[in-house]
N, C-alpha and C positions, 0 to 999 in steps of 0.2 A: 504493500500500500504506500503510494506516494502522498506525503502529507504537505499541504500548502497552508502555511500558517496565516490565519485571517486577521490577526489583531491590529496590524498597522494600517488602519483605514480611517480616513478623515471624517467619516460619518459618525465615528464613535467620539463621544464628548471628550474623553481624556486624551485621545490622540489628537483631535482637532486643537485642543488647548495647547498641547505640547508642540504641535507644528507652529501655531501662532506665536508662541513664546520662544521658539527654537530651543526647546529643552532637550538637548542632545542626550543627556544621561538617561532621561526617562525613556526615550525612544530606543536607545541602545539596550537598556534593561529589558524592554518588551521583546526586542528581537532575540536577545540572548536566551531569555526564558523559553521562547518558542523553539529555538534550536535545541536547547537542552532536553526539551520534551518530545523531540523527534521530527521537527519540521525539516523537510527536504528543500522547500522553497519558502521564501517569505514574500507574501503578497504586499505590495506597496501601493497604496491609494492616497494621493495627496489632494483629493478634491474636497475643498472646504467652501466652495461656492463663491470664490472671489476672482473668477476669470482665468483664462488660459495662461497668461503670462505669470500670474501668481502660482498657478498649478505647476508650471515648469520650474519655477524657482524652488518650490517646496519639494517636488519629486527629486530634484538634484540634491537637495539637502538630505532627504531620506536615504538616497543611494549612498551618500557620503557616510551617513550613520551606519548603514548596513555594512560597508566595507571596513569601518573601524572596529566592528565586532569580529569580522572574519570574511573569508572568501566564499560568501554564501550566495547561491543562485537566487535572483529576484524574480518575482512574478509581477510584471508591470501592469497595473490595473488602472485604466482610464477610459472614459467614453470618447476622448478626443484623440484622433489619430496623430495629430501634430505633437501632442504631449508624449504619446507612446514612442514616436520616432525620436524625439529629443532625448527621452530617457534611455532608450536602447543605445544611443550613441555614447552614453556615459557608462554603460555596463562593462565591467572588466572580465567577468566570467564568460566562457564560451557557452555554458549552460544557462539558459534564460527562458522565460515564459512570457507570453502576451495574453492578457486577460482584458478583452476578448473580441471575437468577431461573431456576427450572427447573420441570419438570412436576409436582412434588409438590404435591398439593392444599393441604396445610398451609402450605407455603412461599409459594404463590401468594396465599392468603388473607391472610397476614401482610404480604407485601411490596406487594401491589396498592394499599393506601391510600397508601403512600409514593410509589409511581409516579404516582398520581393527582395528588399535590401538585406533582410535577415532570415533567409529561408531555413536556416538551421535552428531557429527558435521553435520552442514548443508553443502551440497555439490552442487556446481554449475556444471551442466553438459552441455557441448557444443555439439551441433548437427553437428559435423564434424568428418571425419575419415581420413585415409591415402590419400584419393583422394581430400581432402579439404572440402569446404562447398558445399553441393549439391545444384544445381539450382532447383531441384524438391522438393517441400515442403514435399511430401510423404516420400521421402528418409530421410529427417531430422527427421521425426516422427519415422521411423524405427530405426534410430540410438538412439533416445531417449528411445524407448522401450527396446533396448538391454542394454543400460546403466542402466536403472531402474532395470532390471532383475539382472544384475551383482551386483549392490549395495544392492539390497534386500538380495541376497545370503550371503553377508558379514555382515548383520545386520542393514543396514541403512533403516530407515522407510521412507515410501513415503512422509510423512509430512516434512522430512528434505532434500528432493531432489528438487532442483531448476533447471529446464530445461531452457537453453538459446537457443532459436531457431535461434539466430544469425542474427541480423539486419545488412544488407549491404547497402551501399550508393545508394540512389535514382539516384544520378548523373551518376552512372555507368550503371544502368539498371532501367528504370522507373517502372518495375514490382517488384522491391525488397521489397517495402513496403507490397504489397499484398502477396508475397511469405511468408514473416515473419508472417503476420496476419493469413494466412491460416494454417501455421504450429502451431501457438499458439492455435488456436481454437481446433485443433486435439489433441495436447498435453494436453490440459485442461481436455480431456476425460479420461486421464490415471491416474487421482487422485493423481497428484503431483503438486508442486508449479512451478511457471514460473518466469523468470527474463529476463533482456536484458541489453546490453550496448547501451543505447538509442541514444547517440550522433552520432553513426556511420551513422545513416540514412541521416544526413545532410551534410556529408563530401563533400567538393568541391562546396557547394552552398552558395550564399549570404544570410545574415540574418539567420544564422543557428538556433538561439534561437527560431525564429518563426516556423521553420520546426519541431524542436524538440518538441515544445509545442503541436502542433496539432497531431503529430504522437503519443505522449504519451497519449493523450486523446483517440485516436482510440484504442490503446493497452489496456487501462484500461477498455474500453467498452467491449473488447473481453476477459477480465478476467485476465489480467496481474497482478501477485501477488507482484512483486517487480521490482526494476530497479536500475541499477548502473548509478547514475547521479550526477550532481553537484547541491546539494540542495540550494546552496547560490544564485542561479539564480532565481529571483522572478517569471519568466514565468514558471519554473518547479514546484514551489510550487503552483502556481495558477492552473496549469493544473491538478495536483494531487487532490487538494481540490475540484475544481468545478466538475471534472469528477467523483470523488467518490460520491459527492452529487447527481449528475444526474443519476448515476447507482444504487442508493438505498443503498449506503454504509455509509451514514451519517444521522443517525436517527434524525429527526426533524431539519435537516440542521444546527445542533449545531456547528459542526466543521467549516463550512463555515462562519457562523455568527461570531463566535469567531475569526476566522482568519481575517475577515474584520475589526472587532472592534480593533484588535491588529495591524492592518496594516501589515500583514505578506506578502502581495503582492499588 
């Protein structure tokens, strides 16, 4: 399971305040904590609603904070292709991720030139288009197929494509979990990687950590390759470790045994 640490996001109050104050020690502590808890990538979102130029300034600062902690691969998270392009030009590691492209024609046209410059990057693909997120899982798979074809044409290999079938809240529609899982199963047949923003599933419900933990276990069973999560939550680490063991991804149960010995959860 590839873990993308979600905590460095300008929509979170504490992170927004740290970005505005340029509180480097706070951000570095947040990064370090996620890495120590198993993050393979650190998602960096500098969007605090103050325009493109400010977002560029802030993403540059976040990248500097990241590299002061270590040579950690970033996941550049922005809705603005210009910001993504600028940020990628500052990334030192060959391993990096773009979050994200979707099926909207305008979005594709604006981001594709950036992806062409960095075809070795891992790309998160969202299964939505101009009409929003389809309620039919088959339509989500169709959008995924189209995005995979487009990315292949500009040199992105399947192994670097991470399709996000888009988890929606169970509280809004009790079938949303099944819709995602059905889409996930079909996308796995396309020979690409998969990911998701896990915590969306529990929005509006009590004890969200409990819901997130069990849903993550279901997703891993269906072959989820990565997730954008908060790895500092013990329930998340537990779900990943135990589920991977039970689905044959932990040879001789060594990761599980080591995790229990080290009291990782």
